[in-house]
C-alpha positions in Angstrom: 170.0 -260.2 -31.9 168.8 -263.0 -34.2 169.9 -261.6 -37.5 173.1 -263.2 -38.6 174.7 -262.2 -42.9 174.2 -265.3 -44.9 175.9 -263.3 -48.3 177.9 -260.6 -48.9 179.3 -258.4 -51.2 180.1 -254.9 -53.0 178.5 -253.0 -55.4 177.8 -249.0 -55.8 174.6 -248.1 -54.4 171.8 -245.9 -56.3 168.1 -244.8 -55.2 165.6 -243.7 -57.6 164.8 -240.4 -57.6 161.8 -239.3 -55.2 160.8 -236.4 -57.4 161.0 -237.8 -61.2 161.1 -241.2 -60.3 163.4 -241.8 -63.8 166.9 -240.2 -62.8 169.4 -242.6 -60.9 170.7 -240.8 -57.4 173.7 -242.3 -55.6 173.1 -242.8 -52.1 177.5 -244.0 -51.7 180.6 -242.6 -53.0 182.5 -245.9 -54.0 181.5 -249.4 -53.5 180.2 -250.5 -50.1 179.3 -254.3 -48.7 175.6 -255.4 -49.7 174.9 -258.8 -47.3 171.8 -260.9 -46.9 170.3 -260.9 -43.4 168.1 -263.6 -42.0 166.6 -262.9 -38.7 165.8 -266.0 -37.1 162.7 -264.9 -34.2 160.8 -263.2 -37.6 162.1 -265.6 -40.2 162.5 -262.9 -42.7 165.2 -261.8 -44.9 167.0 -258.5 -45.4 169.5 -256.5 -47.7 170.9 -254.3 -45.4 174.2 -252.2 -46.7 175.9 -249.5 -44.3 177.9 -246.5 -45.9 179.8 -245.6 -42.5 177.5 -245.4 -39.4 174.5 -245.0 -41.9 172.1 -247.5 -43.6 171.6 -247.0 -47.1 169.7 -250.2 -47.9 167.2 -251.7 -44.9 164.9 -253.9 -47.5 162.9 -256.8 -45.9 162.8 -259.4 -48.8 159.0 -260.2 -49.6 157.8 -263.1 -52.4 156.0 -260.3 -54.5 159.3 -258.5 -55.2 161.3 -259.1 -58.1 164.9 -258.2 -58.7 165.9 -257.0 -62.7 169.0 -257.4 -64.3 168.9 -254.2 -66.5 172.9 -254.3 -67.9 175.6 -256.8 -67.8 176.6 -254.9 -64.1 173.5 -253.4 -63.2 170.2 -255.0 -61.3 167.1 -253.2 -59.4 163.9 -254.0 -57.2 161.5 -252.1 -55.6 160.2 -252.1 -51.8 156.8 -250.6 -51.4 157.3 -250.3 -47.8 160.2 -248.2 -48.5 158.3 -246.5 -51.2 161.8 -246.8 -53.6 163.4 -248.3 -55.7 167.2 -249.9 -54.9 169.8 -250.0 -58.0 173.1 -251.7 -57.9 176.0 -251.1 -59.7 179.2 -254.3 -59.9 182.2 -254.7 -60.9 181.5 -257.5 -62.9 178.8 -259.9 -64.6 179.4 -262.3 -62.2 178.8 -260.7 -58.9 175.6 -259.1 -60.4 174.8 -263.2 -61.5 175.3 -264.5 -57.7 173.5 -261.4 -56.3 170.5 -262.1 -58.5 170.6 -266.0 -57.2 170.8 -265.5 -53.9 167.5 -262.7 -54.2 165.7 -265.4 -56.4 166.9 -268.1 -53.7 166.0 -265.7 -50.7 162.5 -264.4 -52.0 161.5 -268.6 -52.5 162.4 -269.5 -49.1 160.1 -265.9 -48.0 157.2 -267.3 -49.9 157.6 -270.4 -48.0 157.6 -269.6 -44.8 154.7 -267.5 -45.4 152.9 -270.3 -46.5 153.7 -271.8 -43.3 152.7 -269.4 -41.0 149.4 -269.3 -42.8 148.9 -272.7 -42.1 149.8 -272.1 -38.2 147.5 -269.1 -38.4 144.4 -271.5 -39.8 145.0 -274.5 -37.4 145.0 -272.1 -34.3 142.0 -269.9 -35.7 138.2 -270.3 -36.2 136.5 -270.9 -39.3 135.4 -267.5 -39.5 138.8 -266.3 -38.8 140.6 -268.2 -41.6 138.1 -266.9 -44.2 138.5 -263.4 -42.6 142.9 -263.7 -42.7 142.1 -265.2 -46.2 140.2 -262.2 -47.5 142.8 -259.8 -45.9 145.8 -261.8 -47.3 144.0 -261.5 -50.7 143.6 -257.9 -50.2 147.2 -257.1 -49.0 148.5 -258.8 -52.1 146.4 -256.9 -54.5 147.0 -254.0 -53.5 151.1 -254.7 -53.0 151.2 -255.8 -57.5 148.8 -252.7 -58.0 151.1 -250.2 -56.2 154.4 -250.9 -55.6 155.3 -247.9 -54.3 152.9 -246.6 -51.9 153.8 -245.3 -48.5 151.2 -247.1 -46.5 153.0 -249.9 -46.2 155.2 -250.4 -42.9 158.0 -252.5 -41.6 157.4 -256.1 -41.1 156.6 -259.6 -43.1 153.5 -260.2 -44.8 152.5 -262.9 -42.2 152.5 -260.3 -39.1 150.5 -258.6 -41.3 147.7 -261.0 -42.1 148.1 -262.1 -38.4 147.2 -258.9 -37.3 144.3 -258.3 -39.7 142.7 -261.3 -38.6 143.0 -261.2 -35.4 142.0 -257.6 -35.0 138.6 -258.6 -36.8 138.0 -261.8 -34.8 139.6 -261.0 -31.6 136.1 -258.7 -30.6 133.8 -261.8 -31.9 135.5 -264.0 -29.7 133.7 -262.9 -26.4 130.6 -262.2 -27.5 130.1 -265.9 -28.4 131.6 -266.9 -24.9 129.0 -265.4 -23.1 125.8 -267.4 -24.7 126.9 -270.7 -22.9 128.0 -270.2 -20.0 127.1 -274.1 -18.9 128.6 -276.2 -21.6 130.3 -278.9 -21.7 133.7 -278.6 -20.1 135.2 -279.7 -23.1 133.8 -276.8 -24.8 134.9 -274.6 -22.2 138.5 -275.5 -22.6 138.3 -275.0 -26.0 137.3 -271.6 -25.6 139.4 -271.1 -22.4 142.5 -272.0 -25.3 141.3 -269.9 -28.1 141.2 -267.2 -25.3 144.7 -267.8 -24.3 145.9 -268.0 -28.1 143.9 -264.6 -29.3 145.4 -262.6 -26.3 149.1 -264.4 -27.6 148.8 -263.3 -31.2 147.7 -260.0 -29.4 151.0 -259.6 -27.4 152.8 -260.6 -30.8 150.9 -258.1 -32.7 151.4 -255.4 -30.2 155.5 -255.9 -30.2 155.2 -255.8 -33.7 153.3 -253.1 -33.6 155.9 -251.1 -31.4 158.7 -252.5 -33.5 157.0 -251.0 -36.8 156.8 -247.6 -35.2 160.3 -247.6 -34.3 161.1 -248.6 -38.2 159.1 -245.8 -39.1 160.8 -243.1 -37.2 164.0 -244.9 -38.6 163.1 -244.4 -42.3 162.1 -240.9 -41.7 165.8 -240.3 -40.1 167.2 -242.1 -43.0 165.1 -240.1 -45.4 166.0 -236.5 -44.1 169.7 -237.7 -44.3 169.3 -239.2 -47.9 167.4 -235.5 -48.8 170.7 -233.6 -47.5 172.9 -236.1 -49.0 171.0 -235.8 -52.7 171.1 -231.5 -51.9 174.6 -231.7 -51.3 175.7 -233.9 -54.3 173.0 -231.6 -56.3 175.6 -228.5 -55.3 179.0 -230.7 -56.0 177.6 -231.3 -59.8 176.9 -227.1 -59.8 180.3 -227.2 -59.2 181.6 -230.1 -61.6 179.8 -228.0 -64.0 181.3 -224.4 -63.4 184.8 -226.3 -63.4 184.4 -228.6 -66.7 183.1 -224.7 -68.3 186.2 -223.0 -67.0 188.6 -225.9 -68.0 186.8 -225.4 -71.4 188.0 -221.8 -72.0 191.3 -222.2 -70.5 191.7 -225.3 -73.3 190.5 -222.4 -76.2 193.5 -220.2 -74.8 195.6 -223.1 -74.9 195.3 -223.4 -78.9 194.9 -219.8 -79.6 198.3 -219.4 -77.4 200.1 -222.3 -79.5 199.3 -221.2 -82.3 200.6 -218.2 -81.8 203.8 -219.7 -81.1 204.1 -221.8 -83.7 203.4 -218.5 -85.8 206.6 -216.5 -84.1 208.6 -219.4 -84.6 208.2 -219.4 -88.3 208.8 -215.4 -88.1 211.8 -216.0 -85.9 212.9 -218.6 -88.8 212.8 -216.1 -91.7 215.1 -213.3 -89.6 217.1 -216.5 -88.9 217.3 -216.6 -92.7 218.2 -212.9 -93.0 220.9 -212.7 -90.4 222.5 -215.6 -92.5 222.2 -213.1 -95.7 224.4 -210.7 -94.1 226.9 -213.1 -92.4 227.6 -213.6 -96.5 227.8 -210.3 -97.1 229.7 -209.6 -94.2 232.4 -212.4 -95.1 232.1 -210.9 -98.8 233.4 -208.0 -97.5 236.2 -209.2 -95.7 238.3 -209.1 -99.3 238.7 -205.5 -98.9 241.8 -205.2 -97.2 241.7 -201.9 -96.4 238.6 -201.7 -94.4 238.7 -205.0 -92.4 239.1 -204.0 -88.8 236.5 -201.4 -89.0 234.6 -204.1 -90.8 234.9 -207.3 -88.4 234.4 -204.6 -85.5 231.1 -203.5 -86.8 230.0 -207.4 -87.9 230.8 -208.4 -84.4 228.9 -205.5 -83.1 226.2 -207.3 -85.2 226.4 -210.4 -83.9 226.2 -209.1 -80.1 223.3 -207.0 -81.1 221.3 -210.5 -83.1 222.3 -212.1 -79.3 220.9 -209.7 -77.5 217.7 -209.9 -79.7 217.3 -213.5 -80.2 217.6 -212.9 -75.9 214.8 -210.9 -75.8 212.6 -213.1 -78.4 213.2 -216.3 -76.2 211.6 -214.0 -73.2 209.1 -212.7 -75.4 207.8 -216.0 -76.4 207.9 -217.3 -72.1 206.1 -214.1 -71.5 203.7 -214.9 -74.4 202.6 -218.3 -72.7 201.6 -216.9 -69.4 200.2 -213.7 -70.6 198.3 -213.0 -73.7 198.3 -209.3 -72.7 202.2 -209.8 -73.6 201.5 -210.1 -77.5 201.1 -206.9 -79.2 204.4 -205.6 -76.8 206.2 -208.7 -78.2 205.3 -208.0 -81.5 205.8 -204.5 -81.3 209.7 -205.6 -80.1 209.7 -207.0 -83.3 208.8 -204.4 -85.5 211.5 -202.5 -83.6 213.9 -205.2 -84.1 212.9 -205.2 -87.9 213.7 -201.5 -88.7 217.2 -201.9 -86.2 218.1 -204.6 -88.4 216.7 -203.0 -91.5 218.8 -199.6 -90.6 221.7 -201.8 -89.7 221.6 -203.2 -93.3 221.2 -199.6 -94.9 224.5 -198.9 -93.3 226.4 -201.7 -94.2 225.2 -200.7 -98.0 226.1 -196.9 -97.6 229.5 -198.9 -96.2 229.8 -201.2 -99.2 229.2 -198.4 -101.7 231.5 -196.2 -100.1 234.2 -198.6 -99.9 233.2 -199.4 -103.5 234.1 -196.1 -104.1 237.1 -195.4 -102.6 238.3 -198.2 -104.8 237.1 -197.1 -107.8 239.1 -193.6 -107.1 242.3 -195.1 -105.6 242.4 -197.1 -109.0 241.6 -194.2 -111.8 
């Protein structure tokens, strides 16, 4: 209830592939809201992003984190507690720069909060506890630097981990120190009573932090299972898209072949049209023979009607050719038959012309 959003932006969210540690796996289908939250009860800053009802980012900012710009619109940071690396793709360079500035600002605030927490702990602890807490904090910091992606860390602030180590190491020593001095002065007695009360309070805080950490671990396990399911679904989708891409390439190849075939057929049709024009010219010359005018005219009309029918058949064959490549061979056969028919008509016209010429010559003689 104490967490409030202090800065929000929109970006595409990615996580590093847990298997290869190289490839990015998208965790959101589209740009989602990514917000900085401040928890006043624990004095920590977190980056949170939701895709619907699912949390795809839940990262607590620590002083050891670094946000890196890898391109003009992409940045990333490693979260050792979540054992992953987050990546954000922004719509512009200005959005990326603003997010990076806020990251550095809240990282510094987290560092100051950690130092204040350590100072308070030192003021309320014995000298031996201070030494142990300092050694524990150094070991914790060294562990974070050496292995930024180890799954050993749990959710919670660094201050809580240092306080937990210090109190766990110091609390067993407080009780035996109180035994040898049962008859000490009132001041010493009050001091140890206050120390015991402080230790009890720290113990209660540590218990609450441990319960919260356990709940966070369970939540992360559930989110990890959801991420794995999403990754499997995305892999399947990629495979399907690759198959569709292969089919599209085959269709484009067939389309190219059909276009080439259509161009060839158009060239052949043009040649046939030229032949038809020549036939018409010969028919016009034949009109000069008055005695055979009616017969030749009738045959010419029949030829033109036949030509129209042939053109219609050619158009129909072209349409069939676009939809089905198998019909190309039948279309070619039809063209051959048409050529034979035209040759026959040409031969008939030639014979007719020769017979007319003979008649004219016979009449003149």
